matplotlib code that plots the C-alpha trace (Angstrom):
import matplotlib.pyplot as plt

x = [50.3, 54.0, 53.4, 50.4, 52.7, 55.4, 52.6, 51.4, 54.8, 55.4, 52.1, 53.3, 56.6, 54.5, 52.6, 55.7, 56.7, 56.2, 54.3, 51.5, 47.8, 47.4, 50.8, 49.5, 46.3, 48.1, 50.4, 47.6, 45.6, 48.8, 49.9, 46.5, 46.0, 49.2, 48.4, 45.0, 46.5, 43.5, 43.6, 42.4, 41.9, 39.8, 39.5, 36.0, 35.6, 31.9, 30.6, 26.9, 26.7, 27.9, 25.8, 28.7, 31.3, 34.8, 37.0, 40.3, 42.7, 42.9, 45.4, 45.3, 42.2, 42.5, 42.2, 38.5, 37.4, 36.0, 38.3, 35.8, 36.4, 33.0, 29.8, 26.8, 24.4, 20.7, 18.1, 18.5, 22.4, 22.8, 23.8, 20.3, 20.2, 21.1, 22.9, 25.3, 25.7, 27.4, 30.1, 31.0, 29.1, 29.4, 29.2, 30.3, 33.0, 31.6, 32.8, 31.1, 32.5, 30.2, 29.2, 26.4, 27.1, 23.6, 22.1, 24.5, 23.6, 19.9, 20.7, 22.8, 20.0, 17.6, 16.2, 17.5, 21.1, 23.2, 25.1, 28.5, 27.6, 26.2, 29.3, 31.5, 29.5, 29.1, 32.8, 33.6, 30.9, 31.8, 35.6, 35.5, 33.8, 34.6, 35.0, 36.1, 34.9, 35.7, 34.9, 37.5, 36.4, 37.8, 36.6, 33.2, 32.6, 32.9, 35.5, 34.7, 35.5, 38.3, 37.2, 39.3, 38.3, 39.2, 39.0, 38.4, 35.4, 36.9, 35.6, 36.0, 37.8, 37.4, 41.2, 41.0, 38.2, 40.1, 43.3, 41.3, 39.7, 43.1, 44.7, 41.6, 41.9, 45.6, 44.8, 42.0, 44.6, 47.2, 44.5, 43.4, 47.0, 47.6, 44.5, 45.4, 48.9, 47.3, 45.0, 47.9, 50.1, 47.1, 46.7, 50.3, 50.3, 47.5, 49.2, 52.4, 50.5, 48.9, 52.3, 53.8, 50.9, 51.5, 55.1, 54.5, 52.2, 54.2, 57.6, 57.5, 54.2, 55.4, 58.6, 56.9, 54.6, 57.7, 59.4, 56.3, 56.4, 60.1, 59.9, 57.1, 59.1, 62.3, 60.3, 59.0, 62.4, 63.9, 61.2, 62.2, 65.8, 66.8, 69.5, 70.9, 67.6, 67.1, 70.4, 69.3, 65.9, 67.4, 69.9, 67.2, 65.3, 68.2, 68.6, 64.7, 64.8, 67.6, 65.8, 62.7, 64.7, 66.0, 62.6, 61.2, 64.2, 63.5, 59.7, 60.2, 62.6, 60.2, 57.6, 59.7, 59.9, 63.3, 65.7, 65.4, 63.5, 65.3, 68.8, 69.2, 69.8, 73.2, 72.4, 69.2, 71.0, 73.7, 71.0, 69.3, 72.6, 73.3, 69.7, 69.0, 72.0, 74.6, 72.3, 71.6, 75.3, 75.7, 79.0, 77.4, 79.3, 78.3, 80.6, 79.8, 81.9, 81.2, 78.8, 75.2, 72.6, 69.4, 65.8, 63.7, 61.5, 64.6, 66.1, 62.9, 62.9, 66.5, 66.1, 63.1, 65.2, 68.2, 66.0, 64.4, 67.8, 68.9, 65.7, 66.5, 70.0, 68.7, 65.6, 66.2, 70.0, 71.1, 74.1, 76.8, 78.3, 76.7, 78.0, 76.1, 78.2, 76.8, 78.9, 77.8, 79.6, 78.8, 77.8, 79.3, 77.7, 74.1, 74.2, 73.0, 75.3, 75.2, 74.4, 75.6, 74.2, 75.4, 74.3, 76.4, 76.0, 77.7, 74.4, 72.9, 72.1, 69.5, 68.9, 67.4, 66.2, 64.0, 62.8, 59.3, 59.9, 59.5, 58.7, 62.0, 60.2, 62.2, 59.1, 58.5, 62.3, 62.2, 59.1, 60.8, 64.0, 62.1, 60.0, 63.4, 64.7, 67.4, 68.7, 68.6, 70.9, 71.1, 74.1, 73.7, 74.0, 73.2, 75.8, 77.6, 76.0, 74.0, 74.7, 72.0, 73.0, 71.2, 72.3, 70.5, 70.9, 70.5, 70.2, 73.1, 71.8, 73.5, 75.4, 73.6, 75.7, 73.0, 72.5, 76.2, 78.6, 81.8, 84.1, 83.6, 81.2, 81.0]
y = [121.9, 122.8, 125.0, 126.7, 127.4, 128.9, 131.1, 132.2, 133.1, 135.1, 137.1, 137.8, 139.2, 141.3, 142.7, 144.6, 145.7, 149.1, 147.6, 149.8, 148.5, 147.7, 145.9, 143.7, 143.0, 141.9, 139.8, 137.9, 137.0, 135.6, 133.7, 132.4, 131.2, 129.2, 127.8, 126.5, 125.6, 127.5, 128.9, 132.3, 134.2, 137.3, 139.7, 141.3, 144.2, 144.6, 148.2, 147.9, 151.7, 152.6, 149.8, 148.2, 145.5, 146.6, 144.1, 145.2, 142.5, 139.5, 136.8, 134.5, 135.9, 135.4, 138.3, 137.5, 138.2, 141.8, 144.5, 146.0, 147.2, 147.3, 145.3, 147.2, 145.9, 145.8, 146.5, 143.8, 143.9, 141.1, 141.1, 140.4, 136.6, 134.1, 132.0, 134.8, 135.7, 132.3, 133.5, 136.6, 137.2, 134.7, 135.3, 131.7, 129.6, 127.9, 125.2, 124.3, 121.2, 121.8, 125.1, 124.9, 127.1, 126.9, 127.8, 130.8, 132.0, 132.0, 133.8, 136.3, 137.2, 138.0, 141.4, 142.7, 142.0, 144.8, 144.6, 144.7, 141.9, 139.8, 140.1, 139.3, 136.3, 134.8, 135.0, 133.3, 130.8, 129.7, 129.1, 127.7, 124.6, 124.7, 127.2, 128.1, 131.2, 132.5, 135.7, 138.1, 139.1, 142.1, 142.7, 140.8, 142.9, 141.4, 143.3, 141.0, 137.6, 135.8, 133.6, 130.8, 129.5, 126.0, 125.2, 121.5, 120.0, 118.8, 117.8, 120.5, 118.5, 119.6, 120.0, 122.4, 124.5, 124.6, 125.7, 128.6, 129.6, 129.8, 131.7, 134.0, 134.9, 135.8, 137.7, 139.8, 140.5, 141.8, 143.9, 145.4, 146.1, 147.8, 150.0, 151.2, 152.1, 154.1, 156.1, 156.5, 158.0, 160.1, 161.4, 162.1, 164.1, 166.2, 166.6, 167.7, 170.2, 171.7, 172.0, 173.7, 176.1, 177.0, 177.4, 179.6, 181.8, 181.7, 182.5, 183.9, 185.8, 187.4, 188.3, 190.0, 191.9, 193.1, 194.1, 196.2, 198.0, 198.7, 199.9, 202.4, 203.6, 203.9, 206.1, 208.4, 208.7, 209.6, 212.2, 213.7, 213.7, 211.4, 209.4, 207.6, 206.0, 205.3, 203.4, 201.3, 200.6, 199.5, 197.2, 195.6, 195.3, 193.4, 191.0, 190.3, 189.8, 187.3, 185.4, 185.3, 184.0, 181.2, 180.3, 180.2, 178.1, 175.7, 175.5, 175.2, 172.3, 170.4, 170.7, 168.9, 165.1, 164.0, 161.4, 159.6, 156.5, 156.5, 156.9, 156.5, 158.6, 159.9, 161.4, 162.8, 164.6, 165.7, 167.3, 168.9, 170.6, 171.7, 173.1, 174.7, 175.3, 176.2, 178.5, 180.3, 180.9, 178.2, 176.1, 172.7, 169.4, 165.7, 162.9, 159.2, 156.4, 152.8, 151.1, 152.2, 149.8, 150.6, 149.6, 152.2, 152.7, 153.4, 155.8, 157.7, 158.1, 159.3, 161.6, 163.3, 163.5, 165.0, 167.5, 168.7, 169.4, 171.1, 173.1, 174.2, 175.3, 177.3, 178.9, 179.5, 179.3, 181.5, 179.1, 179.7, 176.3, 172.9, 169.4, 166.1, 163.0, 159.5, 156.5, 152.9, 150.0, 146.3, 144.0, 140.6, 137.7, 137.4, 140.8, 144.1, 146.9, 150.5, 153.8, 157.2, 160.3, 163.9, 167.2, 170.0, 173.9, 177.0, 178.8, 180.7, 177.7, 177.7, 176.7, 173.2, 173.5, 176.5, 175.6, 174.7, 173.1, 176.5, 175.1, 173.2, 169.8, 168.2, 166.3, 164.7, 164.0, 162.2, 160.2, 159.2, 158.0, 156.2, 154.2, 153.2, 151.9, 154.4, 157.3, 161.1, 163.4, 167.2, 169.4, 173.0, 176.3, 180.0, 181.2, 177.9, 176.2, 172.9, 169.2, 166.7, 163.1, 159.9, 156.4, 153.3, 149.5, 148.5, 145.1, 143.9, 143.8, 143.1, 146.0, 147.9, 150.1, 152.7, 153.3, 153.3, 156.2, 156.2, 158.8, 162.6, 164.3, 167.9]
z = [80.6, 80.5, 77.6, 79.4, 82.4, 80.0, 78.4, 81.9, 82.9, 79.7, 80.6, 84.1, 82.7, 80.2, 83.2, 84.2, 80.8, 79.1, 76.2, 74.8, 75.5, 71.8, 72.0, 74.8, 73.0, 69.9, 71.9, 73.8, 70.6, 68.9, 71.9, 72.7, 69.1, 69.4, 72.7, 71.7, 68.1, 66.7, 63.2, 64.4, 67.6, 68.0, 71.1, 71.4, 73.8, 74.8, 75.2, 75.8, 77.0, 73.5, 71.8, 70.1, 70.2, 69.3, 67.7, 69.5, 68.2, 65.9, 64.9, 61.9, 60.1, 56.4, 54.0, 52.9, 56.4, 56.4, 57.9, 60.3, 63.9, 65.4, 65.5, 66.5, 69.1, 68.7, 71.5, 74.1, 73.8, 71.1, 67.5, 66.2, 66.5, 69.3, 67.0, 66.1, 69.5, 70.2, 67.7, 69.8, 72.9, 75.8, 79.4, 80.2, 78.6, 75.4, 73.3, 69.8, 68.0, 64.9, 63.6, 61.3, 58.3, 56.8, 60.2, 60.6, 57.1, 58.0, 61.3, 59.5, 57.1, 59.9, 59.5, 62.8, 62.0, 60.7, 57.5, 59.3, 61.6, 58.7, 56.7, 59.7, 60.9, 57.4, 56.8, 60.2, 59.7, 56.1, 57.0, 60.6, 61.8, 65.6, 68.3, 71.8, 73.5, 77.0, 78.8, 80.0, 83.5, 85.4, 88.9, 88.4, 85.2, 81.7, 79.5, 76.5, 75.1, 73.5, 70.4, 69.2, 65.8, 64.1, 60.4, 61.1, 62.9, 66.1, 69.6, 72.4, 75.2, 78.8, 78.8, 76.0, 77.7, 80.9, 79.2, 77.4, 80.6, 82.5, 79.7, 79.5, 83.2, 82.9, 79.7, 81.5, 84.3, 81.7, 80.1, 83.2, 84.3, 81.0, 81.1, 84.7, 83.5, 80.6, 83.2, 85.4, 82.6, 81.5, 85.1, 85.5, 82.2, 83.5, 86.8, 85.0, 82.9, 86.0, 87.8, 84.7, 84.7, 88.3, 87.7, 84.7, 87.0, 90.1, 88.3, 84.7, 85.2, 88.4, 86.8, 83.9, 86.1, 88.0, 84.7, 83.8, 87.2, 87.0, 83.4, 84.4, 87.5, 85.3, 82.9, 85.6, 87.2, 83.7, 83.1, 86.5, 85.8, 88.6, 86.6, 89.6, 90.3, 86.6, 86.5, 89.7, 88.1, 84.8, 86.6, 88.3, 85.1, 83.6, 86.6, 86.6, 82.9, 83.1, 85.8, 83.7, 80.8, 83.0, 83.9, 80.4, 79.2, 82.1, 81.3, 77.5, 78.2, 80.6, 77.8, 75.2, 74.9, 76.5, 75.2, 78.3, 77.0, 73.8, 74.8, 78.6, 81.7, 80.8, 77.5, 78.9, 81.6, 79.1, 77.0, 80.0, 81.1, 77.5, 76.9, 80.2, 82.6, 80.1, 78.0, 81.2, 81.8, 84.4, 84.3, 84.3, 84.5, 84.4, 85.5, 85.5, 87.0, 86.3, 84.0, 84.1, 82.8, 84.9, 84.5, 82.6, 85.8, 87.9, 85.2, 85.1, 88.9, 89.1, 86.3, 88.0, 91.4, 89.6, 87.6, 90.8, 92.4, 89.2, 89.2, 92.7, 91.9, 88.9, 90.2, 93.9, 94.5, 91.7, 91.3, 88.8, 88.7, 89.2, 89.0, 88.6, 89.8, 89.3, 90.6, 90.1, 91.7, 91.0, 93.7, 94.3, 92.6, 93.7, 95.5, 94.5, 93.4, 94.7, 92.9, 94.3, 92.8, 94.0, 92.6, 94.0, 93.4, 94.6, 95.1, 98.0, 100.1, 102.9, 106.4, 106.4, 110.0, 109.3, 105.9, 105.2, 101.7, 100.2, 96.8, 96.6, 96.2, 99.0, 100.2, 96.9, 96.5, 99.9, 98.9, 95.5, 97.2, 100.0, 97.2, 95.7, 99.0, 99.2, 101.4, 100.6, 102.1, 101.9, 103.0, 102.8, 104.7, 103.8, 101.4, 101.2, 98.4, 98.3, 97.9, 97.2, 97.7, 96.8, 97.6, 96.7, 95.8, 92.2, 90.8, 88.7, 84.9, 81.7, 80.1, 77.3, 75.0, 74.5, 78.2, 79.2, 79.7, 81.5, 82.7, 82.8, 80.7, 80.0]

ax = plt.figure().add_subplot(projection="3d")
ax.plot(x, y, z, "-o")
ax.set_aspect("equal")
plt.show()
């Protein structure tokens, strides 16, 4: 029982991890096999709408078991014989303390059984003498089954079945959570693509259209000999061209994978300032005080907050200098530390009382900070630059060299 509790705690920890779905499936079959002391464990995903069973993960299967990934279903939703269904398909927990190899052979040779199913079931039936199978149920729907296979003939005790059912319930929760995270990430990618498409249309496309009109106007003015107006038009052409170049650099950077997950917040911000702001002629500085070792989730949220503030300084404020200052102080033993982030620019500023967001993303910034349990402050006035500040508590974590930068950064 203590071992089961330890496994369940490990699964709960994994629910909050950033493992891939396949990584979680591989973990579950390996841990389940060890918990039940089985020689093999297989996770079958039932897909009746596609007339197939997908073998999504396995642990302990020897080399002579066929390396197949799918078992086709026949009409009626089975494998072609009820005896074979007991190896793979079960809507209820099942324990079999004696597998009849000869009976499995006869069942596998039934005309309705596919070649893939025949070879798979014969391999299992000839090697294993006992089995445990539990369904994986998610929101009253069966995702699949976990099959535990034993080489020796052994009695299936009620305690074994109970342990398998408990593990299967937590495994189903872990799989459902991972699948939801995959869907959320996919939706976030689509949302980000839509945002970039809107930004491209609203900024760069409009700038290029303006450039076309100005170029045509300059041509006509030159033809008429009005050189003063030509000079004004070409000056404006250069200004709009520079702004379009800034916008394109920003969009191209956002399309690239960042170093955030690989190397942490500080290095990701350093790359952002070098790739976007400095190449656009902005004097950009990054300063970090204290030791940063934040959770990946917090780092990602902070990065997006700072990125939004930097985007505003570049796109709307026409700033020539910008500074990102991060300060982290450790809390007393048993208490959270405090993180302060300030993004300051010398741009045009704005009147916060009369502003209706205006595309600055202030609403999303406030929502992000609120979810983190922090406070967002914005100090600005027209012609006086803008200072965006974020203050929030952070749990004290062990330090990590890859995620730590101290002192000023340029």
